[in-house]
C-alpha positions as a printed NumPy array, in Angstrom:
array([[ 25.679,  -6.847, -23.497],
       [ 24.15 ,  -9.574, -25.528],
       [ 27.661, -10.233, -26.347],
       [ 28.992,  -9.973, -23.093],
       [ 26.748, -11.967, -21.353],
       [ 27.208, -14.953, -24.211],
       [ 30.922, -14.928, -23.723],
       [ 30.26 , -15.22 , -19.798],
       [ 28.439, -18.246, -20.529],
       [ 30.876, -20.237, -22.36 ],
       [ 33.51 , -21.151, -20.279],
       [ 30.938, -23.449, -18.619],
       [ 28.235, -24.133, -21.202],
       [ 29.275, -26.115, -23.753],
       [ 26.574, -28.079, -24.765],
       [ 23.098, -27.197, -26.197],
       [ 20.818, -27.879, -23.567],
       [ 18.356, -29.589, -26.367],
       [ 21.078, -31.359, -28.013],
       [ 22.64 , -32.863, -25.104],
       [ 22.21 , -36.215, -23.223],
       [ 22.207, -35.992, -19.829],
       [ 24.931, -38.482, -17.665],
       [ 23.391, -40.762, -15.307],
       [ 26.189, -40.856, -12.108],
       [ 25.102, -42.408,  -9.232],
       [ 27.827, -41.296,  -6.547],
       [ 26.171, -42.471,  -3.446],
       [ 24.795, -45.221,  -1.477],
       [ 21.07 , -44.9  ,  -0.582],
       [ 20.441, -44.035,   3.207],
       [ 17.817, -43.998,   5.175],
       [ 16.492, -40.626,   6.098],
       [ 13.368, -41.495,   7.642],
       [ 11.235, -44.564,   7.981],
       [  9.746, -43.475,   5.182],
       [ 12.369, -41.918,   2.476],
       [ 15.509, -43.17 ,   1.507],
       [ 17.972, -41.131,  -0.455],
       [ 20.914, -41.077,  -2.61 ],
       [ 23.528, -38.468,  -4.224],
       [ 23.543, -38.307,  -7.945],
       [ 25.345, -36.463, -10.715],
       [ 24.005, -35.344, -14.374],
       [ 25.384, -32.979, -17.027],
       [ 24.426, -29.379, -17.305],
       [ 25.979, -28.115, -20.769],
       [ 28.317, -29.53 , -20.104],
       [ 28.421, -28.281, -15.818],
       [ 28.335, -31.759, -13.412],
       [ 25.491, -31.127, -10.99 ],
       [ 24.697, -32.885,  -8.282],
       [ 22.078, -33.556,  -6.283],
       [ 19.928, -35.492,  -3.511],
       [ 16.891, -38.069,  -4.936],
       [ 14.644, -39.339,  -3.059],
       [ 12.847, -42.492,  -2.938],
       [  9.174, -43.476,  -0.968],
       [  8.808, -46.069,   0.786],
       [  9.036, -49.73 ,  -0.305],
       [ 10.197, -48.595,  -3.241],
       [ 10.589, -51.687,  -6.064],
       [ 13.364, -51.651,  -8.681],
       [ 11.163, -53.606, -10.869],
       [  8.337, -50.961, -10.669],
       [  8.299, -47.631, -12.126],
       [  7.033, -44.548, -10.669],
       [  6.172, -40.871, -11.211],
       [  8.874, -37.979, -10.414],
       [  9.825, -34.727,  -9.713],
       [ 11.388, -32.155, -10.124],
       [ 12.282, -30.035,  -6.791],
       [ 13.234, -26.101,  -6.791],
       [ 13.782, -23.6  ,  -4.082],
       [ 14.526, -20.114,  -4.21 ],
       [ 17.197, -17.539,  -5.738],
       [ 20.991, -18.264,  -4.127],
       [ 19.59 , -21.29 ,  -2.364],
       [ 21.375, -24.958,  -2.448],
       [ 19.533, -28.241,  -2.048],
       [ 19.855, -28.811,   1.758],
       [ 16.768, -25.803,   2.518],
       [ 13.701, -25.619,   1.165],
       [ 14.566, -27.621,  -1.8  ],
       [ 15.721, -30.773,  -0.142],
       [ 12.619, -30.536,   2.415],
       [  9.663, -30.414,  -0.464],
       [ 11.457, -33.144,  -1.933],
       [ 11.603, -35.433,   1.12 ],
       [  7.968, -34.28 ,   2.33 ],
       [  6.967, -35.294,  -1.442],
       [  8.711, -38.681,  -1.122],
       [  7.173, -39.468,   1.383],
       [  3.315, -38.846,  -0.564],
       [  5.48 , -41.758,  -3.279],
       [  7.316, -39.683,  -5.391],
       [ 10.743, -40.378,  -6.785],
       [ 12.218, -36.496,  -6.23 ],
       [ 14.973, -34.544,  -7.201],
       [ 16.587, -31.554,  -5.595],
       [ 19.89 , -30.684,  -6.626],
       [ 22.203, -27.404,  -6.656],
       [ 21.839, -25.223,  -9.922],
       [ 25.049, -24.588, -11.675],
       [ 27.565, -21.729,  -9.948],
       [ 25.89 , -22.701,  -6.399],
       [ 26.909, -25.751,  -3.304],
       [ 28.441, -29.233,  -4.915],
       [ 27.095, -28.508,  -8.229],
       [ 29.871, -26.744, -11.056],
       [ 29.713, -24.178, -12.934],
       [ 31.425, -20.232, -13.099],
       [ 31.324, -17.496, -11.575],
       [ 30.567, -18.957,  -8.533],
       [ 27.372, -17.585,  -6.862],
       [ 26.192, -16.056,  -9.996],
       [ 22.351, -16.136,  -9.761],
       [ 20.77 , -16.381, -13.325],
       [ 17.416, -17.372, -14.067],
       [ 17.748, -17.927, -17.377],
       [ 20.455, -20.856, -16.724],
       [ 18.516, -22.48 , -13.811],
       [ 15.994, -22.368, -16.272],
       [ 18.011, -24.071, -18.494],
       [ 19.257, -26.59 , -15.217],
       [ 15.658, -27.939, -14.357],
       [ 15.026, -29.033, -17.906],
       [ 18.138, -31.035, -17.68 ],
       [ 17.223, -32.284, -14.524],
       [ 13.857, -33.363, -16.394],
       [ 16.152, -35.507, -18.431],
       [ 18.355, -36.899, -15.906],
       [ 14.669, -38.21 , -14.372],
       [ 13.533, -39.315, -18.151],
       [ 16.598, -41.652, -18.185],
       [ 16.494, -43.117, -14.715],
       [ 14.47 , -47.142, -15.317],
       [ 12.618, -46.557, -11.859],
       [ 11.353, -43.444, -13.291],
       [  8.217, -43.161, -15.678],
       [  8.993, -41.059, -18.802],
       [  5.352, -39.914, -18.33 ],
       [  4.873, -38.531, -15.58 ],
       [  7.366, -36.322, -14.493],
       [  5.853, -33.174, -13.396],
       [  8.177, -30.159, -11.198],
       [  7.45 , -27.836,  -7.764],
       [  9.024, -24.943,  -7.058],
       [  8.873, -22.672,  -3.945],
       [  9.786, -18.537,  -4.377],
       [ 11.8  , -18.293,  -7.332],
       [ 12.003, -21.811,  -7.813],
       [  8.9  , -21.361,  -9.133],
       [ 10.125, -18.839, -11.536],
       [ 12.54 , -21.088, -12.455],
       [ 10.004, -24.294, -12.607],
       [  7.169, -22.131, -14.423],
       [  9.318, -20.6  , -16.902],
       [ 10.894, -24.126, -18.135],
       [  7.32 , -25.802, -18.243],
       [  6.386, -23.231, -20.355],
       [  8.92 , -24.5  , -22.98 ],
       [  9.404, -28.338, -22.229],
       [  6.619, -30.352, -22.541],
       [  7.926, -33.369, -20.781],
       [  7.139, -31.503, -17.384],
       [  3.565, -32.487, -17.173],
       [  2.295, -30.514, -14.585],
       [  3.273, -28.061, -12.348],
       [  2.908, -26.965,  -8.584],
       [  4.293, -23.939,  -6.522],
       [  4.243, -22.512,  -3.239],
       [  4.417, -18.638,  -2.536],
       [  6.082, -18.167,  -6.082],
       [  8.104, -15.132,  -6.429],
       [  7.379, -13.729,  -9.994],
       [  8.318, -10.013, -11.133],
       [  8.303,  -7.717, -13.793],
       [ 10.152,  -4.457, -14.482],
       [  7.708,  -2.298, -12.275],
       [  7.619,  -5.49 ,  -9.318],
       [ 11.214,  -5.298,  -8.936],
       [ 11.539,  -1.261,  -7.967],
       [  9.035,  -2.586,  -5.016],
       [ 12.35 ,  -4.175,  -3.735],
       [ 15.162,  -2.632,  -4.711],
       [ 15.165,   1.09 ,  -4.21 ],
       [ 12.627,   2.304,  -6.738],
       [ 13.837,   3.1  , -10.603],
       [ 17.235,   4.776,  -9.252],
       [ 18.045,   1.909,  -6.936],
       [ 17.535,  -0.696, -10.067],
       [ 19.441,   1.307, -12.327],
       [ 22.234,   1.795,  -9.914],
       [ 22.497,  -2.385,  -9.272],
       [ 22.195,  -2.633, -13.457],
       [ 25.105,  -0.484, -14.037],
       [ 27.749,  -2.721, -11.05 ],
       [ 26.25 ,  -5.464, -13.187],
       [ 27.213,  -4.692, -16.115],
       [ 30.542,  -3.137, -14.718],
       [ 31.219,  -6.228, -12.426],
       [ 30.423,  -8.623, -16.187],
       [ 33.263,  -5.777, -17.584],
       [ 35.911,  -6.546, -14.959],
       [ 34.885, -10.91 , -14.9  ],
       [ 35.792, -10.772, -19.035],
       [ 38.643,  -9.007, -18.907],
       [ 40.189, -10.288, -16.128],
       [ 38.312, -13.334, -13.552],
       [ 37.938, -11.561, -11.581],
       [ 34.483, -11.609,  -9.433],
       [ 33.026,  -9.207,  -7.793],
       [ 30.552, -10.302,  -4.548],
       [ 28.252,  -8.782,  -1.891],
       [ 26.981, -10.241,   0.855],
       [ 23.697, -12.526,   0.36 ],
       [ 21.906, -11.052,   3.304],
       [ 22.956,  -8.65 ,   6.043],
       [ 21.028,  -6.82 ,   8.914],
       [ 23.859,  -4.01 ,   8.432],
       [ 24.829,  -3.964,   5.197],
       [ 22.697,  -2.216,   2.943],
       [ 23.97 ,  -2.644,  -0.326],
       [ 23.482,  -6.997,   0.334],
       [ 21.378,  -8.902,  -1.902],
       [ 19.073,  -9.204,   0.741],
       [ 18.589,  -6.495,   3.654],
       [ 16.467,  -6.85 ,   6.264],
       [ 15.458,  -9.212,   9.48 ],
       [ 14.822, -12.203,   7.574],
       [ 14.646, -15.   ,  10.286],
       [ 14.886, -17.775,   7.539],
       [ 18.377, -16.655,   6.324],
       [ 19.691, -15.622,   9.309],
       [ 18.479, -18.569,  11.949],
       [ 21.599, -21.443,  11.687],
       [ 18.436, -23.794,  12.893],
       [ 16.283, -23.076,   9.797],
       [ 18.113, -21.909,   6.336],
       [ 21.04 , -20.157,   7.439],
       [ 22.939, -23.682,   7.242],
       [ 26.75 , -24.065,   6.445],
       [ 26.414, -25.677,   2.944],
       [ 24.871, -22.169,   1.906],
       [ 26.764, -19.147,   1.433],
       [ 25.487, -15.972,   3.256],
       [ 29.109, -13.414,   2.068],
       [ 28.639, -14.208,  -1.438],
       [ 26.61 , -12.602,  -3.91 ],
       [ 27.912, -12.175,  -7.025],
       [ 27.212,  -8.519,  -8.509],
       [ 26.639,  -9.43 , -11.853],
       [ 23.718, -10.956, -10.742],
       [ 22.083,  -7.907, -10.831],
       [ 21.545,  -7.886, -14.367],
       [ 20.307, -11.511, -15.013],
       [ 17.705, -10.854, -11.921],
       [ 16.301,  -8.004, -12.741],
       [ 15.146,  -8.275, -15.688],
       [ 14.098, -11.17 , -16.145],
       [ 10.298, -10.98 , -16.925],
       [  8.621, -14.807, -16.144],
       [  5.726, -13.116, -16.599],
       [  5.337, -13.497, -20.334],
       [  6.621, -17.438, -20.179],
       [  2.275, -17.699, -19.017],
       [  0.075, -17.819, -22.265],
       [  2.83 , -20.944, -23.062],
       [  2.373, -22.513, -20.241],
       [ -0.183, -25.903, -20.795],
       [  0.891, -28.4  , -18.762],
       [ -1.706, -28.667, -15.753],
       [ -0.783, -26.156, -12.977],
       [ -1.253, -25.436,  -9.26 ],
       [  0.074, -22.434,  -7.629],
       [ -0.127, -22.193,  -3.804],
       [  0.189, -18.346,  -2.856],
       [ -1.951, -16.192,   0.545],
       [ -1.825, -12.744,   0.728],
       [  0.967, -12.224,   2.942],
       [  3.495, -13.868,   0.408],
       [  5.158, -12.058,  -1.915],
       [  4.354,  -9.885,  -4.505],
       [  0.168, -11.725,  -4.4  ],
       [ -1.132,  -9.921,  -7.139],
       [  1.7  , -11.394,  -9.653],
       [  0.724, -14.964,  -8.3  ],
       [ -2.908, -14.097,  -9.916],
       [ -1.598, -12.049, -12.462],
       [  0.515, -15.077, -13.572],
       [ -2.289, -17.708, -13.034],
       [ -5.137, -15.479, -15.301],
       [ -2.358, -15.468, -17.85 ],
       [ -1.643, -19.459, -18.248],
       [ -2.465, -20.994, -21.462],
       [ -4.85 , -24.122, -20.08 ],
       [ -7.644, -23.862, -18.236],
       [ -6.687, -26.853, -16.19 ],
       [ -5.286, -24.868, -13.302],
       [ -5.696, -24.105,  -9.688],
       [ -5.319, -21.281,  -7.348],
       [ -5.105, -22.583,  -3.949],
       [ -5.436, -19.518,  -1.642],
       [ -4.449, -19.913,   2.058],
       [ -5.352, -17.681,   5.009],
       [ -2.354, -15.706,   7.046],
       [ -2.404, -12.424,   9.355],
       [  0.946, -12.317,   8.682],
       [  1.07 ,  -9.123,   5.883],
       [  3.525,  -9.52 ,   2.692],
       [  5.806, -10.624,   2.541],
       [  6.508, -12.069,   5.22 ],
       [  4.075, -14.853,   5.312],
       [  6.51 , -16.385,   2.674],
       [  9.487, -17.414,   4.822],
       [  6.75 , -19.388,   6.599],
       [  6.449, -21.194,   2.946],
       [ 10.121, -22.162,   3.379],
       [  9.846, -23.902,   6.449],
       [  7.255, -24.494,   9.137],
       [  4.952, -27.402,   9.366],
       [  1.798, -25.584,   8.378],
       [  2.756, -24.091,   5.529],
       [  4.952, -26.755,   3.883],
       [  2.129, -29.487,   5.065],
       [ -0.459, -27.742,   3.189],
       [  1.583, -27.287,  -0.031],
       [  2.635, -30.692,  -0.242],
       [ -0.643, -32.522,   0.252],
       [ -2.214, -30.213,  -2.021],
       [  0.334, -30.456,  -4.448],
       [  0.618, -34.32 ,  -3.925],
       [ -2.933, -34.924,  -4.646],
       [ -2.65 , -32.537,  -7.742],
       [  0.135, -34.935,  -9.032],
       [ -1.667, -38.163,  -8.342],
       [ -4.368, -36.701, -10.669],
       [ -2.911, -34.687, -13.69 ],
       [  0.453, -36.681, -14.716]])
């Protein structure tokens, strides 16, 4: 199966992450988002794939100076206009240059197959986003950090455990799982095995004739959907159910990559100062505590928020609700100012 996975990656991924240089192409003029933030659309390279991002600048930006910068990542299947963009904007208001981008296979970025969820590839994209920021004259290369929410925390923590250019990390409502945890969400051992079998069959089909099998990203009626349940953030067009995001396409072959990733193993190698923000009502709270204990530095902080919501329903508040977002941004901003 390893040979098949590598074969799938080859068409879109030509260059090794550690060897390639990022290409800094600015594709849009700077525009005002609000009185405190301006944004422009940018492009950068990740292993041969052109990724598209939104680069946010703080108020009073002075091009003769250098600023601390942050790579901001959102949850699985999402695009830059969802929670990543919201946090990037809010953190830019705090004085950072921030980058929210579409991972390969999603949104405006290149990459095939489309809607193929791979934590391992997203980890590499985070590293190449760091390379992009590092090459900007307005960014202080010694003050680059990373922020991730939900699964974006997983990609961020994995990347930071390998890339020492990421000087500081903050996460909110981190999704961190292992082989036992995925059984809780995906139908026990039998459900996980069924998904793994379907993923391997889908990969074989793609390798043979280029056909991609899809299921809905979210549904309240179809139990085969990647997310099955009344999760308002993704269903509500006033929240995360936006036109830029696909609610009907999740590549079945993604299941193997998603279900077999174990970010817990990265914790001992993470030596950057790390802040983790979570609650008992967010997803898998004990796993965030477990990861925190395993982090390979004493320069770390666990910020636990109070909530009356049961797990995992408080999770979605971290995506766009004022109380959770504001507290997360405040804590993360203080952390990055002192730890980079």
